[in-house]
N, C-alpha and C positions, 0 to 999 in steps of 0.2 A: 329434474331440477330445472327451474326457469329463472330468467333474469327480467326484472322490470326495466324495459328499455329506457323509459324516461328517467329513472333513477340512475341507470348506467350512464346515459348521456350527460346528466347533470354532474356526476362524479368526475367524468372525463374532462368536462369543460372546466370544472372548479380546480382540479389538480393541475391541468395544463396552464390555466391562468395564474395559479399560485407559483408554479415553476418559472413562468415568464417574468413574474413580478420580482423574482429573486435575482434577476440579471443585474449586475452592478451598473453604475453610471458610466463605467468605462466601455460598456457594450458587450461584456462577456460575463460568465459566471465565475465567481471567486469562492463562494461558500464560506463556511465557518467550521473549523476543526475544533474538537473538544479540548477543553483545558485538561492538562495532563499532570498528575501528581509526580510522575517520574521526570517529566521535563522540568517541572518546577523545582524539584529536589536537586537535579543536576545543575540547573542554572544558578540556584542559590549558592551552592558550594563553590562553583567556579568563580562567581563574583566575590564571595567571601574571601577566597584565597588571594585574589588579585587585590582586593581592598586592604587586606592585612599586609601584603607586600609593600604597598605604597605608604601605609602608616608606619611601618618599621623603618622606612627611609625618611620619615618626616616630610613626606610629599603628599600633595592632594590627590586622592584617587580620581580616576577619569569618569566617575559616575556617582549618582546619588545613592547613598547607602540605604535609603528607604526602600529600594527595590528588594534588598535582602530581607528586611524586616517584614515587608508586605508578603513576600513569598513564604516566609515562615508562618505567618498568621493564616495564609490561605491553606497551607498544608494542615494546620491545626484544625481549621474549620471543616475540612473535607476528608477527615479520617472516617473510615467505615465503622459502623457500630461494633464490629468484632475486634477493633483495635488495629487492624491492618489497613493498607492502602491498595486500591486497584489503580489501573492505568488511567481511568477516567472516573467521573462521578458515578457512572452507571456500571462500573466494572467490579467484579468480585476481587477480594484481596488476594494478592499473590506474593510470593516470597521475594522476587526481585525488587519490586517497587517498595514493599514494606521495609526491606533491608536498606534501601537507599534513603527513604524518608526517615527511618530510625537513625541513620548515620548523620543526617543533616543537623539534628538537634544536638549532636556532639561537636560538630564542626563550628557551628555558630555559637559563640561564647555564651550568650545569655539564653540560649534555647532551652537547655536542660532545666534551668531554674524557673523559667517562665512556664514550661509545660511538663512538670514532672510526672503527672498522672498519664499523660499521653505517651511519654517515653516508656513508662512502666507497662502500659497496655500493649505497646508495640513489641516489647521484649517478650511479653507473655504470648502474643500471637506467634512470634518466631519460634519460641520454644515448642508450642503446640504443633507447628507444621514442619519444623526442621529437626526437632529433637532437643537441641540446646543452642545457646548463643555463643558458646565457645567455638573458636575457629576450626578445631579439628572435626567438629560436627557440622557447623554452619557452611564452611567452604565446600565440602563435597556435595552438600544439598544444592547449593547454587550451581555448581559445575554440572551436576547430573541433569539439571533442567535443560541444559543446552548441548549436552554430549560433547562431541569433538569440536564443535563450533565455539571458538573463543571470542567471537565478535562482541558478545554482550557479557559473558561471564567475567572476562578480564577487566573491563571497566567497572563493573559492579564491585568486584573485589578490591580494585584500586581505591574506589571511593570509601569503602569500608576501612581500608588500611589507613587512608588519610585521616579518617575520623577517629582512629585509634580503636576501632571495634574488632580488630584482629590481633590484639595483643601488642606487646612492646616491639616486637620485630614483625609487624604485620605484613611487610612487603614480601616476606618469604612465601606467603599464601597467594600472591598475585602471579599468575602464569607469565613467564618471560616470553613475550611476543618477539619473534625474530625480525626486528625492524630492519636489520641489515639486508634482508632479502629484497626489500623494496628498492634497493639500489640497482637491482637487475633490470634489464629491459622488460617491459610489460608483457611481451610475448612469452616469457618464461614463467609468469606468475602461476598459471594453471598447473604447469608441470612440476613445480616445486611444492605443490599441495599447501598453499597458504592456510594457516589456521583460522583465518577470518574470511568473511565473504568479500566479494570483489569491490563493494562500495565502501568498505571500512578501512581503506588504506591510511587515511590520516590517523585513525585510532591505533592501527598497527604501529606506526612510527612513533607517535607521541607517548602511548602507554608503554611500548617497548623501551623507549628511552628513559621514561620515568622509573620503570622497574630496574633497569640496568644502572641508572644513576644512584638509586637508593640501596641496591643490593647487587653489586657487580658479580659477574660470573667468575668462578675460580679457574675456568678452562682458559688456557693461554690463547688458543686459536680463536675462541669466541671473543675474548677481550680484544684481541688484535683487530678482527674484522669489524666489531662493533665500534671500536674507537675510530677506525678508518672511515666508517660510513656515517658517523653521527651528523656531521655538517651537511653531507650530501643529501641525506634523507630529510633533514629539516628544510633544505632548499626545495626538495620535491613537494612537501606539503604546503610550502609557501607558494610555489608555482601553481598548484592546483586549487588553492583557496579561491573561491569565487569573489566577484566584485562586492557582493553583499557581506562577505566575511563569514557566512554560514555554510558549512559543508552540507550539501544536499538540502539546504534551507532547513536543516534539522537542529533543533536546540539541544537534544541529548548528545548527539555526536559532537557538535561544536563545543559543548560544555565539557565533555570528557577530554577532548583534545586540550582545552584550556587548562583544566586542573592538572592534567598530566605534565604539561610544559612548565607550569608554575612549580610543580613538585620536583622538577629536576633543574631548578634555577633559571628558567627561561621566561620569567614573568613579563619581561619587557621585549620579548621577541615580536617581530612584526605580525606573526600569525596570531599571537595572543591579543594584541591591540585591535586587530580587525575583528577577531572573534568576539571580544567584549562589546564592540560597537553593535554587532549583530544581536547578541544576547540581550543587551539593554533595550535596543529598538524593538525587540520582539515581545517585551513584557506587556501584559494586558493590564487594564485599569484595576482589575480586582486582585492583582498580585500574582496571577498565575502565568504559565507559559503553555502553549500548545506544542505538539510534536513537530510541526512544520509550519511554514508561513502560509501556504495555500496549495490547493490542488487545482489551480485554475484551468489548465489545459485539459486535464482528465474530466473535470466537472463540465466544462463547456462542450467537449465532444460527446460525453454521455447525454447531456441535455439535448443537443441537436439530434443525436441518434434516437432519443426517446420521442421527441416531438415530430421529427421528419420520418415518417414510416418509409420503408424500403420502396413502396410503390409511389412513384412520382405523381401519379394521377390524383392522389388525395391532397386536398387543400390543407395548408398548415397556417397557424395564426402568427406567422413571423413576416413582417413587412419585407418587401424586396430589398430595400436599402439596408436593412439589418442583416439579411442573408448575405449580401455582398460584403458587408463589414466583417461578419464572422468568417466568411470564406477567406478573405485576405488575412485576417488576424491569425487563423490557424496556419495558413501557409507561411506566415512570417515567424512562427514558432519552430519551424523545422530547422534542425542544425545543418549549417552549410559547410562547416569545417570539422575536422577531427576533434573530438572532445578531449581537452587536456587532462581531465580527471581519469576517465576510464580508457582513453585511447580509442573510443568508438568512432568509426568512420562517419562521414556526413550522411544525412538522410533520415535520421530518427527524430522522435519527439520525446520530450520529458513530461512529467506530470504538472509542471508549473512553468510560467513564463518568466520566472525570475532567474537570476544568474547562477543560483545554486542547484538548478535542476540537472539531471543526467538522463540522456536518452534511454528509453527502455521499450520492451516489446509491447506491453499492454497499451501504453499511451500512443505508440506509433500505430498500432492496429486501430485504436479508437479514432485517431486523427484521420487515417485513410478512409474509414467508413464515413465520417462526418463530411469530409471533403467531397466524397463521391455523391452523397445525398444532396449536398448544397449545390454542387456543380450541375447536377441533373435538373434541379428546379430553377436555377438561375438561367441556364441555357434555354429551358422551356419558356420562361417568362419573357425572355428577350428575343425569342424566335431564332435563337442561334443554334448551330449544331455543335456537338462536343469538340469538333475540330478547331473551334474558336478558343479552346482552352489548352493551347500547346504547352505553356509553361506549367500550369497545374498538373498536366499529365506527366510532364518530366519530373515534377516533384513527387508524384505518386510512384513513378517507376523507381526513383531513388529510395523512397520509403519502403517499397516492396523488396528491393534488393537488400536494403538494410536488414529487414526481417529474415530474408533467406540466408544472408551471411551469418546470422545469429544461430541458425539451426544446428542443434547438436547431432552427434552421430546416431543417437537413438531416434532421430526424426522429430523430436519435440523442440519447442521453443523455450529458452530460459528468459530471465528478466533482463539482465544487463550484458553479460559476457558469455561467449561460447566457451565450453570446455571446463567450466568451474563447477561441474555437477556434483562434487563430493560433499558439499555443504548445502543445508536445506534451501536457502533462498537463492541459490545459484543453479539449482537443478531445473530440468525441463518441467513445465507445468501444463496440466491439461487445460486449465482455464486460459492460459496465455496462448497455447497452441490452437485451440478452437477459435479464439478471437482473431488470431493471425490468419487462419484459413479463410474466415468470413471476409476479412478486409481485402485479402489478395484476390479472391474470386470475384468480389464486387467490381474490381478494376479490369478483369480479363477482357471484357468487350471493347475496352478503349485502348488496349495495348497492341503493338505490332504482332503479327502471327508468330514470328520467331521468339519473341519474349514470352508470349502466352504458352507456346509449346515447351519452352525451357522450364517454365514454372510448374508444369504438370508433374514432373518426377519429384519435385520438392514437396508439392502438396500431397502426393501419394504417400511419401515417407511420413509426413505429418499425420495423415489419417491413420496410418499403420501404428504410429506411436499411441494415438488415442485408443485404438482398438485393443492394443496389448496392455495399456495401463489401466484399463477398466477393472474395477474390483469384481471378483466372482459374484458378489451380491448385486452388482449392477451400477454402483455409484462411481463417480470420479472425485478425487480429492484435489482441491485447489491450492494455490500458493498464498494468495494475498487476501483471503477472507477467512475468518474463523468463527467459532461459536464457543463461548466461555463455559457452556454447560456440557459440552461434549468431552469425553474422557481425555482425548488427545488434542483438544482445542480445534478440531477440524470442522469446517462448514461444508458438509457433503451436499447440502442442497444447492449451494452456490456452484460448486464444481460440476455437479451433474447437470444443472440447468444451463450452464454456459456451453457445455458440449451439445446438449439437446437442441439449443438454439441454432447451432451450426449443422444440425442433422441433415437438412435439405441439401446442403452443399457437400456433405460427406458421402451422400448416397451415390454420387457420380463415380466414386472410387470404392472398390470392394463392396459393391451394392448389397450382396446377400449378407456378408459379415456385418456390414454397417447396420442393416435393418435389424438383425438379431441383437446387436449391441444396443440399438435404440429401444427395442421392445423391453429388454432387460432393465434398462435405465428408467424407462417410463413406469414400469411396474414398481420398481424400487421407490421412485419419487411419489407415486400415488399411495403406496403403502405407508409413507411417512406423513401423509396428510392427517391433521388432527380432526376430531369429530365435528368441530365447528367450521371446518373448511380451510383453516389456516395452516401455515407451515412454520416450523422452526428450522434449525440447522440439521436436524436428524429426526428420527422417529420419536414421537412422544416428548418433544422438547417444547419449551415455552415459545410461543409464536412472536413474530415481529412483522412489521410492515414490509421491510426489505426482503426478508426470506420468503414471505408469502407472495410478494410481487415477482420474485425470481422464478418461483415454481409456476405461477400462473402464466407468465410470459412464455416460458419454455414449452409448457403443455399446449398452450394456445397455438404456438407456431408449429408444433409437431402435429396437431390435429388437422392442419391444412396440408400435410405432406402424405401422399399415398404410400405408406411403407408397412402397414400392418392390416390385420383382419378388421372387419367392420365392428365386431364385438369389442375389441380393444379400443378402437377409435371412439366408440360410444362411451366407454369407461373414461377415456381421456377427457372427453367433452364434459361429462358429468363432474369430474374432479375440477376441471377448469371453471365451470360455472359456480360450483360451491365455493371455491376460493375467491372468485370475483364478487360474490355476494358478501363475503366476509370483508373484503377490501372496500366495497361500496359503503358498508356500515361504518367502517373506520373513518372514511372520508366525511360521511354525514355527521358523525359525532365529534370530529376534529382531532381524533387520536392518531390519524395517519401521519402527521408531521413529526411525531416523536421518534427521534433516531435511536438506534440500538448500537452497542459497542461490538460491531461485527467486523470492523476493519482491522487488518493486520498491517502494521507498519514494520520497519526493519526489526529483525531479531524478535519476532513475536510480540511486539509492543502493540497493545490494543488501542483503537481509537474509534470515534464515530464522527460522522460528517453530517451537518444539518440538512444538506441537500439530498443525501442518499434516499431517504424515504420518498421525497417528492419525485426525484428522477425515476426511480424504479416503479413507482405507482403509475406514472404516465406511460412508461414502457409497457407495463402489463396491460393496462386498459386499452392502449392502442393495438396491442397484439390480439386482444379479445374481439375487437370490432369485426374482422372478417369471419370469425367463428359464428358470431351472432347473425350475420347476414346469411351464412350458409344454412344455419338452423331455420331461419325464416323462409328460405327458398324451399327447403325440404317439406315444410308444413304447408 
């Protein structure tokens, strides 16, 4: 397999230029998240209930009702041909989103008469995939999808109950969330086994109170404690509501909280008023809502890490003044105080620069890597030594300590909070752990010897987690990316590629075990390659730009690490070049910018981001450059 160098260079130059052109006028990357049927459905219902409350009082509602009407029309235009809805325009229909959209047309008064065929087809889809629309069949089907995690099943069922889709006494089908537990100090949350993930505290309180208000418990002690903690827990979610009004900058979570509080007679509570401002300000011109405002910090650090190769000797097409701006901007996004939402200590980064963000492991690791690469280049360009960056190094140490303090007993790194591992999105993740290891090791040369020595044992535990969590077949399963064609929605290409990218760092620990794990993972990934050179999320799956780029980058980096026999290395290079040719063709024909719904948001909510294919293409092609130079030398 050969690569046309001129075509390769042209594709790299074109993709890099396109990524740089997407930088906002503010100086960083904001991106554009997919419009979401689920977000739109929840926003419409939340606004409808608030609007109805003010009309019943003969008062003017605090927003234009056309937002509700436009939202309904957008849902009607974006239903899938099979009658159901997926989370994005590119997503397969699923039960959760279809049930929510189906419910919308019963909540909004004129919806059913305006779109009777649409409602009929939605019910037909639900019957085909859940069995029946009656609550004794529908409810277990929705709950089964999420297992013991009530983060999403409870709000979905609440919205169905509000719409009257669960019968006359629909609230009995809504799980009673123990909102009274949120009155406990945060340090006890993991120990009491909360039925929702760590980020869903506002939903726990609001939905728990809505269920209790509409169908109180007959248990005297439960009634006593719930009555005792109602006001205190409402004060809690008011306290942690961000300046923007949107919890996590997420429309679905904020909308669920809004409709829950309206349903228990709290329509004029300060939390609802601020939430409505957020929901209305988040509406798009076409009548839709996205799942979140933006992923600015995540996208900016990904873009920098794609463009700025780890080797500072390579020139990059970012002006010095822009590098300095980005360096300072990322530093300014670091949390300097304990986060009032999760109680996280200072030192971490969130996915967004907006007030609704929450510090997390993946974004902290990405920020640390980006700062490291920018600092090295800025110091080189100014003829300064790294000692001239005392404050950034202190920030890096704080970020590293933040990651280390997050480490679970199993050695892995979770997303937000340590010790909440019993629910899916709070467990240790292979993708998060590998990312954290890379970011920490990148800073070791700049740290005092005692700090570097202290980190070694934590890194060794993290590596051991990766080695023990590898599937017998060779892959790793990630937390935050999926594939809608895989039986369990897993994106095994992403998880495996993220760990393989960290392989050169992992070899310093458990060298022999790590090498064997790497060989197994490489063979699994190569066996998943399609005949045309592309990759999907697993073997024989539809390809995407993002997934192909992930695989190429990881194999290209592994090809430069002496960990396997020459025969396997040759196979790695062949697979890398075949994938690169596929990617070059996509760049040349313009298809490379089409995003795929491979992102997982909270509670398995699918999304796509328009910058993902651009970022990951640049990352892949930059990783292939040294491989091509090596091949040229050997010839």
